[in-house]
N, C-alpha and C positions, 0 to 999 in steps of 0.2 A: 486485206487478208480475208479469205473465204473460209468459213467454218462449215464443215459438212456434218449435219446431225443425222444420225441413223434413228429412224422411227422403229419402234418394236413392231413385230409382225401383228400383234394384237391391235396396236394403235393404227397401223396402216389399214387393217381390216375394217376398222370403224370409219376411217376417213373415206375410203373408196367404195365401201359397201359390199365388197366381195373379198374372198380369200386371195391374198397375194400369191402369185405363182413364180416359179423360177423363170419362166418365159417372159412374163410381163415385167419382172424386175430386171432381167437381162436387157430387154428392149429399152426400158427406161434408163438404164445405165449407159447404153450405147448412145441414146439420144441426148442424154445430159452431157456427154463428152463431144457431142456434135460430130459423130463419126458415121461414115457409111458402113454398110455391112462388110464391104471389102476391107476397109481400114480396120474394122473391129476384128474380122477374121484373122488378119495378119497379126494384130496385137495378141490374140489368144492362140494363134497357131493352129486354128481349125478351119475347115472349109466354110465358104459362104453359105452353102446349102445347110451345113450343120447349124450355123447361126440362125438361119431362117426356120429350120425345124424346131429349134429350141424356143425361139421367140413366138412361134405360132402354136407351141405346145403339142406338136406332132411327135416330139421325142422328149423324154424326161432323162436328165443325166443321172448317172450313178452318183452316189455320195463321193466317190473318189474323183470323178470327173468334175463334179460341182466344186470340190475343194481346190482342184487344180485351176479352174476358171477363176475362183475367188482370189487365189494367190496371185495369178497373173494380173488381175484387176487391182490388186492391193487392197482388197476388201476383206472383211471378217469372214473367215472360213466357216465358222459355226453357223452364221446367218444363211449362207448359200447352201450348205449341206442340209440345214433344217428345211429350207424351201424344197429341195429335191426330194427329201423323204416325205414331206407332207403331200407333194404332188403324187408320189407313188402310192401313198395310202388312199388318196382321193380317187385315183384311177381305178383302184380295186374296190371302190365303194365301201371302204372301211371307215367307220365313224370313230376314228382315233386321232389323237393329237400327240405331238412330240415336242419337246423342247431340248435343243442341243446346247450344251455348255462347253466352252473351251476349257479344258482342264490342264493345258500346257503352261498356263501362266503361273 
């Protein structure tokens, strides 16, 4: 049995020495599943180019798109939406932080 443990964003930040992004987390998720971009794009029902743009941080997904991707991956939606919002804030050079909490439970 494999147990998947989710490290908090703050914890990941300390481990890798930089702020985690939607793109580097998406790439890590794809690689952990040992999938090509083509296979991953089919799983997420988005283009291979979109996968590349997200992984290389040329594009930042909207919170709605981040939620859809998380849902398709079977991952916590709040985590992925939080990453997308933090990326948007960083892109605008806003020194702000957010914490997203799932209130549906």
